[in-house]
C-alpha positions as CSV (number, residue, x, y, z in Angstrom):
1,I,0.0,0.0,0.0
2,Q,1.4,3.4,-1.0
3,L,0.8,5.5,2.1
4,G,3.0,8.4,1.4
5,L,4.9,7.7,4.6
6,D,8.4,7.1,3.1
7,G,9.7,10.2,4.9
8,S,9.3,8.4,8.2
9,G,11.2,5.3,7.0
10,I,8.2,3.1,8.0
11,S,7.4,2.1,4.4
12,K,11.0,1.0,3.8
13,E,11.0,-0.9,7.1
14,L,7.8,-2.8,6.2
15,K,9.2,-3.7,2.8
16,T,12.3,-5.2,4.4
17,I,10.3,-7.1,7.0
18,N,7.9,-8.5,4.4
19,G,10.9,-9.6,2.3
20,E,12.4,-11.5,5.2
21,L,9.1,-12.9,6.2
22,G,8.5,-14.2,2.7
23,S,11.9,-16.0,2.8
24,T,11.2,-17.4,6.2
25,Q,7.8,-18.7,5.3
26,K,9.2,-20.3,2.2
27,G,11.7,-22.2,4.3
28,L,8.8,-23.3,6.6
29,K,6.9,-24.7,3.7
30,D,9.9,-26.7,2.6
31,V,10.5,-28.1,6.1
32,N,6.8,-29.0,6.5
33,R,6.9,-30.9,3.2
34,L,9.8,-32.9,4.6
35,L,8.0,-33.5,7.9
36,K,5.0,-34.9,6.1
37,L,7.3,-37.6,4.8
38,D,9.2,-38.1,8.0
39,P,7.3,-36.5,11.0
40,K,10.1,-37.5,13.5
41,N,13.0,-36.1,11.5
42,I,15.1,-34.4,14.1
43,T,16.9,-32.1,11.7
44,A,13.7,-30.9,10.1
45,L,12.1,-30.4,13.6
46,A,15.0,-28.3,14.7
47,Q,14.9,-26.2,11.6
48,K,11.2,-25.7,11.9
49,Q,11.5,-24.4,15.4
50,K,14.3,-22.0,14.4
51,L,12.2,-20.7,11.5
52,L,9.1,-20.3,13.6
53,G,11.2,-18.3,16.1
54,K,12.4,-16.1,13.4
55,E,8.9,-15.7,12.0
56,A,7.6,-14.7,15.4
57,E,10.3,-12.1,15.8
58,L,9.6,-10.6,12.3
59,T,5.9,-10.6,12.8
60,T,6.2,-8.7,16.1
61,K,8.3,-6.1,14.2
62,K,5.7,-6.0,11.4
63,I,2.9,-5.4,13.9
64,K,4.7,-2.6,15.5
65,A,5.4,-0.9,12.2
66,L,1.9,-1.4,11.0
67,N,0.5,0.1,14.1
68,E,2.5,3.3,13.5
69,V,1.4,3.3,9.9
70,N,-2.2,2.8,10.9
71,Q,-2.2,5.7,13.2
72,K,-0.8,8.1,10.6
73,A,-3.0,6.6,7.8
74,A,-6.2,7.0,9.9
75,E,-5.4,10.7,10.5
76,S,-4.6,11.3,6.8
77,A,-7.8,9.6,5.7
78,K,-9.7,12.5,7.1
79,N,-8.2,14.7,4.3
80,Y,-8.9,12.3,1.5
81,D,-12.1,13.9,0.1
82,A,-10.6,17.4,0.1
83,W,-7.4,16.1,-1.5
84,K,-9.3,14.2,-4.1
85,Q,-11.3,17.3,-5.1
86,A,-8.1,19.3,-5.5
87,Y,-6.1,16.6,-7.1
88,T,-8.6,15.2,-9.6
89,P,-8.4,18.1,-12.1
90,I,-4.6,17.9,-12.1
91,Q,-4.8,14.1,-12.6
92,N,-7.1,14.6,-15.6
93,E,-4.6,17.0,-17.2
94,I,-1.8,14.6,-16.5
95,T,-3.7,11.9,-18.3
96,K,-4.5,14.1,-21.3
97,T,-0.9,15.2,-21.5
98,K,0.4,11.6,-21.4
99,D,-2.0,10.6,-24.2
100,K,-0.8,13.6,-26.3
101,L,2.8,12.7,-25.7
102,G,2.1,9.1,-26.7
103,E,0.6,10.3,-30.0
104,L,3.5,12.6,-30.7
105,K,6.1,9.9,-30.1
106,K,4.1,7.6,-32.4
107,A,4.2,10.2,-35.1
108,Q,7.9,10.7,-34.6
109,Q,8.5,6.9,-34.9
110,N,6.5,6.8,-38.2
111,M,8.5,9.7,-39.7
112,E,11.8,8.0,-38.7
113,E,10.7,4.8,-40.4
114,L,9.9,6.8,-43.5
115,G,13.2,8.5,-43.4
116,E,11.8,12.0,-42.9
117,V,14.1,13.0,-40.1
118,D,15.7,15.9,-42.0
119,T,12.4,17.6,-42.7
120,E,11.2,20.8,-41.1
121,E,8.1,19.0,-39.9
122,Y,10.2,16.5,-38.0
123,K,12.0,19.3,-36.2
124,K,8.8,20.9,-35.2
125,L,7.5,17.6,-33.9
126,Q,10.6,17.2,-31.7
127,E,10.1,20.6,-30.3
128,E,6.5,19.8,-29.5
129,I,7.5,16.6,-27.8
130,K,10.0,18.5,-25.6
131,A,7.4,21.1,-24.7
132,T,4.8,18.4,-23.9
133,Q,7.3,16.5,-21.7
134,K,8.1,19.7,-19.8
135,E,4.3,20.3,-19.3
136,L,3.9,16.8,-18.0
137,R,6.7,17.3,-15.5
138,T,5.2,20.5,-14.3
139,L,1.8,18.9,-13.8
140,Q,3.3,15.9,-11.9
141,A,5.2,18.3,-9.6
142,E,2.0,20.2,-9.0
143,G,0.2,17.0,-8.2
144,R,2.9,16.0,-5.7
145,K,2.7,19.4,-4.1
146,V,-1.0,19.2,-3.6
147,T,-0.7,15.6,-2.2
148,E,1.9,16.7,0.3
149,Q,-0.2,19.7,1.4
150,F,-3.0,17.3,2.3
151,G,-0.7,15.0,4.2
152,N,-0.4,12.2,1.6
153,P,-3.9,10.9,2.4
154,I,-4.9,7.3,2.1
155,S,-8.3,6.3,0.7
156,P,-10.9,4.6,2.9
157,E,-10.4,1.4,0.9
158,G,-6.7,1.6,1.4
159,L,-7.2,2.1,5.1
160,D,-9.4,-1.0,5.3
161,I,-6.7,-3.0,3.5
162,L,-4.1,-1.8,6.0
163,Q,-6.2,-2.6,9.0
164,R,-6.9,-6.1,7.6
165,E,-3.2,-6.7,7.2
166,L,-2.6,-5.6,10.8
167,A,-5.3,-8.0,12.0
168,E,-3.8,-10.9,9.9
169,A,-0.4,-10.2,11.3
170,E,-1.7,-10.3,14.9
171,I,-3.5,-13.6,14.3
172,R,-0.4,-15.1,12.7
173,A,1.8,-14.0,15.6
174,K,-0.6,-15.8,18.0
175,Q,-0.6,-19.0,15.9
176,T,3.2,-19.0,15.6
177,T,3.7,-18.6,19.4
178,E,1.3,-21.4,20.1
179,E,3.0,-23.7,17.6
180,L,6.4,-22.9,19.1
181,K,5.1,-23.8,22.6
182,R,3.8,-27.2,21.2
183,M,7.1,-27.9,19.5
184,G,9.0,-27.0,22.6
185,N,7.2,-29.6,24.7
186,T,7.4,-32.3,22.0
187,G,10.9,-31.4,21.0
188,T,12.3,-31.6,24.5
189,E,11.0,-35.2,24.9
190,S,12.4,-36.1,21.5
191,A,15.8,-34.7,22.4
192,K,15.9,-36.7,25.6
193,K,15.1,-39.9,23.7
194,I,17.9,-39.2,21.2
195,G,20.3,-38.5,24.1
196,N,19.5,-41.7,25.8
197,A,19.9,-43.7,22.6
198,M,23.3,-42.1,21.9
199,K,24.4,-42.9,25.5
200,N,23.3,-46.5,25.2
201,A,25.2,-46.8,21.9
202,G,28.3,-45.4,23.7
203,D,27.9,-48.0,26.5
204,K,27.7,-50.8,24.0
205,I,31.0,-49.9,22.2
206,S,32.8,-49.3,25.5
207,G,34.5,-52.6,25.2
208,I,36.2,-51.5,21.9
209,G,37.7,-48.4,23.4
210,S,36.6,-45.7,25.8
211,K,33.1,-44.5,26.1
212,M,31.7,-41.7,24.0
213,T,34.1,-38.7,24.0
214,P,33.2,-35.2,25.3
215,V,32.7,-34.3,21.6
216,S,30.0,-36.9,21.3
217,A,28.4,-35.7,24.5
218,G,28.4,-32.2,23.0
219,I,26.4,-33.6,20.1
220,V,23.7,-34.9,22.5
221,G,23.6,-31.5,24.2
222,A,23.2,-29.8,20.9
223,G,20.2,-32.0,20.1
224,A,18.5,-30.9,23.3
225,A,19.5,-27.2,22.8
226,A,17.8,-27.3,19.4
227,F,14.5,-27.6,21.1
228,K,15.2,-25.4,24.2
229,F,14.1,-22.0,22.8
230,A,10.3,-22.5,22.8
231,S,10.2,-24.2,26.2
232,D,12.0,-21.2,27.7
233,T,9.6,-18.7,26.2
């Protein structure tokens, strides 16, 4: 949504957050496909928990940014009707000028294809194109000035879209938190089972050499740590 709030840096921040969220959610889809084939895959479960944690963090940032945008947008929406009344005549002129410029450029292309570039008519056409381009830039600048004067107002429809996006982000944040908690409980038990299995394997090979080294023990600890985040939150 173009809210005219780039000066505050909020629009840029939202764009960055949405980009990271898209990448994170794509990763979650890939992991979930693997878990459908192998629901107990420890690597996939650990990755899912990590990605869910990242999604929760990004969604929280998005909600904060959207709340700021929503406040400014709601205020600017009050000026929308007045802005529209002032801006519409300028927009109509911009449209007419663009159409005229398109026709002039088409005529220029036709003359070039016919080899009439050295004619007086072609030179006049080029001058008219330049004048029309200048007129268009002037109108566009006038339109931007009017828009800024009214606080870059958002339309009522745009405000509705923004508020729906905020509501969706809040719902998703709640869902992600609940899923992380479920994974934390399940993951901790799975990590314990893996640790016990690795310990038993170490005991069985103790006759060949020493029991599992501190490095192997570290691997067991890493398995438990992979599921620790959600249970601590």
